[in-house]
Residue, then its C-alpha position, 0 to 999 in steps of 0.5 A: m466507484t473504483e478503488p482510486e476514487m474511494m481511497p486515493v493515494q496522497r502525494d504527501e503520504i508517498a513522499q513520507i514513506a519514500y523519505y523514511s525508506w531513503l533515510q533507513d537505507g543510508r541516504p543513497p544518492g540518485r534514487d529518488l524515483d526508485y524510492w517514490l515508486e516503491a512507496e507508491q506501490q506499498l501504499k496502494a497495496t496497503k489501501h487495497l488490503l484495507l478495502a479487501e478486509a472491509g469487504v469493499g470492491g464489489k464483483n471485480g474488487p478485492s475479495r474478503n477473506p477474514g481468516k488470512a490476508r496478505t500485507a503490503r510486503g507479501g507476508a501473511r497476517h492472521c486476522p482475529 
């Protein structure tokens, strides 16, 4: 089973993230696709991280490193 089959990215989740990012940036016109794609990427990265932390993914899937993991924004996060 591949990652998208295990934890699919839902359209309503993407829409909500995109909407709040758009609001936070002052509601710039004509950038709906930019916000959608960024939200989709963030959500996929977050779900990938959750799978990696859970040790799911098998041989070619996410690897598990309990000491340190990357967040969706690229910063480091330390796990207990």
